[in-house]
C-alpha positions in Angstrom: 48.8 -18.6 -29.2 49.6 -15.6 -27.0 52.0 -12.9 -28.1 54.4 -13.8 -25.2 54.4 -17.4 -26.3 55.1 -16.5 -29.9 58.0 -14.3 -29.0 59.5 -17.0 -26.8 59.2 -19.5 -29.6 60.9 -17.1 -32.1 63.8 -16.4 -29.7 64.2 -20.1 -29.0 64.2 -21.1 -32.6 66.5 -18.3 -33.5 69.0 -19.5 -30.9 68.8 -23.1 -32.2 69.5 -21.9 -35.8 72.5 -19.9 -34.6 74.0 -22.8 -32.7 73.3 -25.2 -35.6 75.0 -22.9 -38.1 78.0 -22.5 -35.9 78.4 -26.2 -35.4 77.6 -26.9 -39.1 80.6 -24.8 -40.2 83.0 -27.4 -38.8 80.8 -30.5 -39.1 77.7 -30.5 -41.2 76.2 -33.6 -39.6 76.6 -32.2 -36.1 75.0 -28.9 -37.2 72.0 -30.6 -38.8 71.5 -33.0 -35.8 71.7 -30.1 -33.4 69.2 -28.1 -35.5 66.7 -30.9 -35.7 66.9 -31.9 -32.0 66.9 -28.2 -30.9 63.8 -27.4 -33.0 61.9 -30.5 -31.6 62.9 -29.5 -28.0 61.9 -25.8 -28.4 58.6 -26.7 -30.0 57.8 -29.3 -27.4 58.6 -26.9 -24.5 56.6 -24.1 -26.1 53.5 -26.2 -26.6 53.9 -27.8 -23.1 53.9 -24.4 -21.4 51.2 -22.9 -23.6 48.6 -25.6 -22.8 45.4 -24.2 -21.4 44.4 -27.0 -19.1 41.6 -26.8 -16.6 40.5 -23.4 -15.6 37.6 -21.9 -13.6 37.5 -18.2 -13.1 38.4 -17.0 -9.6 35.0 -15.6 -8.7 33.3 -19.0 -9.5 36.1 -20.9 -7.7 35.7 -18.7 -4.6 32.1 -19.9 -4.4 33.3 -23.5 -4.5 35.8 -22.7 -1.7 33.0 -21.4 0.5 31.1 -24.7 -0.2 33.9 -26.8 1.4 35.7 -27.8 -1.8 39.4 -27.4 -2.5 40.6 -24.8 -5.0 43.9 -25.6 -6.7 45.9 -22.6 -8.0 48.1 -23.9 -10.8 50.0 -22.8 -13.9 50.9 -24.5 -17.2 54.3 -26.1 -17.4 54.5 -26.7 -13.6 55.5 -30.4 -13.2 54.1 -30.5 -9.7 50.8 -29.2 -10.9 50.7 -31.7 -13.7 51.4 -34.6 -11.3 48.7 -33.5 -8.9 46.2 -33.1 -11.8 47.0 -36.6 -13.1 46.7 -38.1 -9.6 43.5 -36.3 -8.6 41.9 -36.5 -12.0 38.3 -35.3 -12.0 37.5 -35.3 -8.3 34.3 -33.2 -8.1 35.5 -31.7 -4.8 38.5 -30.0 -6.6 38.3 -26.8 -8.7 41.3 -25.9 -10.8 42.3 -22.2 -11.4 45.1 -21.2 -13.8 46.9 -18.3 -12.2 48.3 -17.2 -15.6 44.8 -16.8 -17.1 43.2 -15.0 -14.1 44.7 -11.9 -12.5 42.6 -12.3 -9.3 43.8 -15.9 -8.9 47.4 -14.7 -9.4 46.9 -12.1 -6.8 45.5 -14.7 -4.4 48.3 -17.2 -4.9 50.8 -14.4 -4.2 48.9 -13.2 -1.2 49.0 -16.6 0.5 52.6 -17.3 -0.4 54.4 -14.1 0.6 54.5 -12.6 -2.9 55.6 -15.8 -4.6 53.7 -17.6 -7.4 54.1 -21.0 -5.8 52.1 -23.7 -7.5 50.3 -25.8 -6.8 48.7 -24.0 -3.9 45.6 -25.5 -2.6 43.0 -23.5 -0.7 40.6 -25.5 1.5 38.5 -23.4 3.8 41.1 -21.4 5.9 43.8 -23.9 5.2 46.6 -23.5 2.6 48.4 -26.5 1.3 51.6 -25.8 -0.7 52.7 -28.4 -3.2 50.7 -31.2 -1.6 50.7 -34.7 -2.7 47.4 -36.3 -3.9 47.3 -38.3 -0.7 47.7 -35.1 1.4 45.0 -33.3 -0.6 42.5 -36.3 -0.3 43.2 -36.5 3.4 42.5 -32.8 3.9 39.3 -33.1 1.9 38.1 -36.1 3.9 39.0 -34.3 7.2 37.0 -31.2 6.1 34.0 -33.4 5.1 34.1 -35.2 8.5 34.1 -31.8 10.3 31.1 -30.7 8.2 29.1 -33.9 8.9 30.1 -35.1 12.4 29.1 -38.6 13.3 28.9 -39.8 9.7 31.5 -42.0 8.0 
């Protein structure tokens, strides 16, 4: 686990312990229940946001972008990214780049979003799709394929 994740975990667990002790002074059951639920929530959130997920380094993803594929710039813990990942699954036309693991990708997502780390951001040729649905992404991929191969369906 990264140092940042470990320090967040320690702070979260410390906060849970303090609240549980304060509540436990007046009502032991409330303190214990708060402590148990708090620990479960903090651990769950820590592991959810620390997941690695799919990642292709930006230089490799940029090659895919040039080949007419979509590049999804995403980050762990983003519910919208997770939803898109589950709906798109393993479409070979889509390359996933974790902007928290790749400084070049992080710079790219900020460059196309006015300095914001908005995810998911999908790059498809010159087009930028911000927080697209799976339906919108598939439609854009199909439209791009139709332009590359006119006359075929």
